N, C-alpha and C positions, 0 to 999 in steps of 0.2 A: 591908688584908691580902688581900682578894679581888682587887683590881687587881694587886697584886704577883704573886699566884699565876697570874693570867691572862697577864701579861707573861712570866713564866718558862715557862709552858706552851707558848707559841708556838714558841720556838726548840727546845724539847725535842721537840715533836711533829714539827718539821721534820727534826731529826736522825733520829728514829725512822722517818720516811717514807723518807729517803735510805737508811737501813740496810735497810729492808724491800725497797725496789726493788733495792738492790745484791745482797741475798741471793737474791732471786727471779729475777734476770736470769741466764740461762745463760752459762757460760763455755766456752771450748774445752777439750776433753779429748783430748789427743794422746798416743799410746803407740806404742812400737815392738813390733809384733806378732811376737814371737819364734816363736810356734807356726806362723807362715805362711812359714817359710823355704823357699825354692824355688831351682831352677836351680843346684844345687851342681855345680861342674865344676873340673877341674884341668888346667893346661897345663904342659908341660915344654918350655921354650924352648931348653934345652940340658942337658948333663949336670949342670950346677951350679945351674940356676935354674928355679924352679917358681912358678906363680901359681895360688892357690886363689881361687875366686870364688863368691859366692852372693848372693841377693837376699832382701829382706824389706820389708814395707810399714810406713810410718808411718801410723797410722790415727786419724782424727778422728771420734769417735763423738758429737760434740755438734752443736748447731744453730748454733754460732758458729765462724767461721774461726779458725785458729791460725797464728801466724807462728813458724816454726822459724828462730831466729836463727843458731844454730850447732849442729853435730853432729860427732861423731868416733867412731871405732872403735879399740879396743885389744885386743891379744891378752892374755888373762888366764892366769896372773898376769904382771905386767910385770917380774918379777924375772929370775933367771938361768936359768930352766928352758929358755927358747928362745933364749938368747943366742948359742949356736953356729949357729943358723939365720938370724941377722941379719934378723928379720922386719920388714917394712915394711907397715903396715896403712893403708888408705885407705877412707874412706866417701865414696861418689860420689853427688851429687845428679843424678838423671837429667834434670831440666829444664835444668841448667847443668853438664854433666859437665866436670870439670877434672882434669888429671893432677898438678897441683901440691898437691893436698890441701886446697884452699880450699873451704869450704862456703858457697855463696851463700845468703843469707836467702831463704826461700821460704814461700809461703802454702799451707796445706792447707785446702781448702774444707770446709764442714760435711758430715759424712757421707761424706767421700771418703778415698781412700788415696793415698799418695805412695810409689811403689816405689823403694827405695834399693838400691845395690849395694856390697858390701864386697869389696875386693881384698887378698889377703895374699901378698906376695912372700917367698919363702924361698930362701936361698942355702946350699948345702952341697956338699962334694966328691962325694957320691953322693946327689943330691937325691931320687931315686925312693925309695931305702931310707929316707931321713929322713922323707918324707911318710908312708910305710907305718907307720913306727914312731911317728908322731905320735899316732895313735889318737884318743881323745876329747880335745877341747880346747874352751875357752870364749872367747867374744868379748864384750867389754863395749861396749854402745852408749850413749854419753853425749850428751844433747842438752838444749837449753833452748828454751822457747817462751813466748809470752804472747798474750793477747787482751784481755779486759776487765780483767783483774787484772795486777799486775806479774809479772815473770819467774818461770817455774817451771823447776826443774831435775830432770831425770829420768835414770835409769840402768836399762838392761835388759840382762840376761845371756842370750846365745844359746849353747846347747850344741850342738856339732857332732862328727862323727866323720870323720876323714880317709878312711876306707875307703868312705864313702858318696858320695864325690865322683867324678863321672864324668869320665874322661879325654877331652879333646877336642884337636883340632889347635890349635896356638898361633895366637892372633889378634894383630893388631898392637896395640901399646900406644897409649894415647891421648897425643896431643901437645897441649901448651898453645898455643893459637893466639895469635900475636903481632900478627896483622893483624885488626882488628875487621871485622865484616861491613859491606859498603857497598851502598847502594842504587844501582841504575843511574840515571844522570842523562842526559837527552837534551841534545843540544847547544843546543837552543833553550828549555831548561827555564826557567821563570820564577824558580826558586830553585836555588841551587847550594850543597849542604852542604860544609863545610870540615872536614877531619879535623885533629885536634890530638892531642898526647900527653895523658896523664892530667893534668887540671888539678887543682891541689892548693891548700889554704889558703896564702895568702901570695903566690900568683902575681899579677902585675900585669895587671889586666884590659885596660888600654889597650895595653900592649905585646904581649899575646897577640893582640889583634885586628890590630894593625899587622903582626905577624910572619906570621900564618897566613892572613889575608884580604887583605893588601895587594896581592899579585900577581893575585888573582882579581877584586877589585872594580874597577869602572870609574866614572867621574864620573856622578852621578845615581843610582847603586845605593843600596840600603839594607842595612846590616849588622844582622842579627838575631842576638841572643844568647839561648840558653835560660836560664831563670831559675835552675835548680838549680846549674849550673856557676858562675854569677855569685855566688850565695850561698856556694858552697863556697870560691871564691877569696877571698871576704871573711871566711872563717872562721865563717860563721853556721851551724854544725852542732854536734851533740853526740852522743857515743856513748850508746846507749840505756841501758846499765847504769850510766853515770855520772850519769844523771838520777834524782833522788829525788823522786817525785811526792808532792805534798801531799794532804791529806785530800779537799779539794774536787775535785782532779783524779781521785781514785779513786772519786768518787761521780758527778760530772757526766758522766763519759765514758759512763756507762750509758744516757744519753738520746740518744746518737748512733747512727746506723745502723752496723753492723759494717764496711761498706765505706768509711766515712768515716775519714780520718786521725785525727780527734779521738776516735774510739772507743778509741784507745790512751791509756793513762795517761801515757805518755812524751810523746806529741805534745801532749796537752792541758796537761800541766805546762809545756811550752815556750810554749804560748799564754798561760798565766797570766803567765809571765815577760815575754812580749813586750808585752802591752797592759795588764797590771795586773789585780788580783783583782776590783775593783769593776766594771770594764768587762765581764769575762767573766760575772760574776753578773748584771749588767743585761742582757747579751745573752741569757743563759739564760732570764730572765723574759720578755723580748720574744719569744724563740723559741717558748716554750711557749704564750704568748698567740696568736702568729701561727698556730701549728698549730690551735688551737681555732677560730679565725675563718677558716681556710682560706688563710692567707698564709705558705707555707713560705719558709725562707731568711732570716727576720728576724734570726736570730742572727748570720749573717755580714754582714748589712747594718749591724748595730750595731758588731760588733767590727772589721770592716774587712778589707781585702785581706791585711794582714800575717798574719792568722789563717787565712784561707781558703787561703793558698798554702803552708801548712806540709805537708811531706811526711813521712810516717811511714817506718819501715824498709821495705825492699824497693822504695822509690820511686826509688832512685838506683843507678847502676852501682857494682860493687865498686871499691875497698874501702869505699865509703861506704854500702853497702846495709844496714849495721847502725847507721846514724845517723839521727837526726831532723834534717831540713834545713829551715831557715826561709826566708822570702822574702828577696830581696835588699834591702839597705839603700840608701836614696837612689837608686832606679833612674833618676829623671830626671837627677840630677847625673852618674851614670855615662854615660848616653847623651850628655849635653852634652860631657863630657870626650873621648869617642870622636870626636864630630863635630869638635871643635877640633883633635884630633890627626890625623884622616884627611881632613877636609873632606867626609865623607859622612854622610848621615842614619843614625841608629842607633836600634834598638828592642830592648827586652827583652820576651820573650814566654813564655807557657806554652801549649804545644800538645800535643795527644795524637792517638792513632791514630783517634779517633772523629770527627775533623774539627773539634774545638773549638779555637779560637785566642783566647787572652786576652792582650791587649796591656797590659803593665804600665806601660810608658813609651815615648815616641817623641819624637824631636826635632821632627818635622813632623807635627802631628796631622792635617793634610789628607791624608796618605798612609796613614792607618790602614787604609782599605779595601784598598789594595794589599797590605799586609802580611798581612791576614787571608786574602785570596784566594790568595796565593802559598803560605801555610803550611798550608792545609787538608789537603793530602796528607801533612803532617808529614814533610818530608824529613830532619829531624834525627833522627827515630826516638825510641822510648822504651826501647830495650834498651841494648846496649853498643856502639852504632855509633861512639861517640866523635866525633861531629860537632856540637859545641856551637855552632858558628857557621854561619850561612847567609847567602849573598849573594843578595839579592833584586834581580833585574834591573830596570832602569828601563824600563818599558813605556808611559810616558806619551807621547801624541802629540807630535811635535815642534812647537815654537812657530812660527807663521807669520812669515816674515821681514818686517821693516818696509819700507815703500815709501820709498826715499830721496827721491823727488820729491814726496812728500806735504807740503803746506804747512800749517804750524801757525798758526792765526790769533793775532794779537797781542792780549793782553788789552786791554780797553777803556781801563783806567786808564793803560796804557803808550803809547797812541796820542798823538803830539804834537798840540797844539791846532791847529797850522797845517794838519794833515792830516785833521782831523775833517770829516765830511760837512756840507754847507751847512745842511741842515735841523736837524741837531743844534746847529750853531753858532747859528742863529736862535732855536732853542728856548732855548738857554742865555742869549742876549741878552735874550729876553723875560723870563726869570726874574730876570735881573739888574736889569731895569727895574721889577720888582715887579708885572708884569702876570700875570693868572691865565689859564690855558687855558680855553677855552670848553667847558663840559661837553657830552658827546655826547648828542644827542637820542635818546630811547628808540625802539625799533622799534615801529611801529604795531601789528604783529601780536602784540606781547608784552603781557601783563597788567601795567599799571603798579603794581598792588598786590603783584605777585609779589616 
């Protein structure tokens, strides 16, 4: 009975320990600070159109960062009261302002604020009078975010009065840029980034390379692909709210630093699915022991590259910024297929703006140093440059031409017996007669015992 109680106590105590750590670990606390509304202004673009604008902050009062996955603003109520004004309400992310209403996932650092802007377009025959008659109105701010725990859904009501808006001169409306930003490339640059349209799940990787890099690449060049677009084309991604994290994912993620992708329950759940429960558990044990003995990184050494390469939300350009993206599958095979189709060496890499270049696969391992050196400036970029391909120029010194007059000695076994040297012939004759060669006398200066 005593042994049975002891065996049952071990898992029970383990669960209690996880629960204690989980409850004691801080989580992000993000709110829309309605009391800090500022910069209220109204613009009359013509007699029939007005735009009301104001700002407010998303405030994170915790010691953990929060990921605001989505946010939107609505005029309240959404019934018939304002139907004659045809209101169009937009919530704008100041870090990635877009006029199409899309909210890019964004991180709010611990103890920091993210100032957002609301735009309300109104249309009426006499819009000035309509705005004056609007009086007090309310705007709903709906947003969702997560950090250590699964998604949290919040709603904040902001009460405003149209008479408190200051009239200003009309400002130009924002336009959605169809051209991604491009980095300047020198003519003799060792790496040339290649622009492509948005790459989506189901796109053929080899055909994309042939179509967009074929005219730029020259014999001897290397074609480098960013890992995330390759994984996306392979369909290795999942929308965060479609991922249902298991119990262990909601507990083990507490042991990772908040800047790690695996601090998210969604990314860690995908790691479980990628390599299996027991490997993650074993990696956690090795990781904890490694930290105790001063060897960090043991978890990733055990679980492998497929776990270390997982990108949490905000790690990829829209519309995949709300997805968890895995590492590419069979990267070596992908590179070989590209080489067979183009005749050029290929590599799949993970590079960042800090100068770190991780080569996942390459057809010619002897050229790995070339790839690392060429991609240290990160010509692909980590924003929305949409340059997933890079052509790395061949800068190897040219091979010295062979001397056409150089004579190659014929191997000894191929020399006809009739052309063999006389001394070799006599030696062969003596061996044929069974005579032994006279041993060489030792040098007098040498020790015969040596």
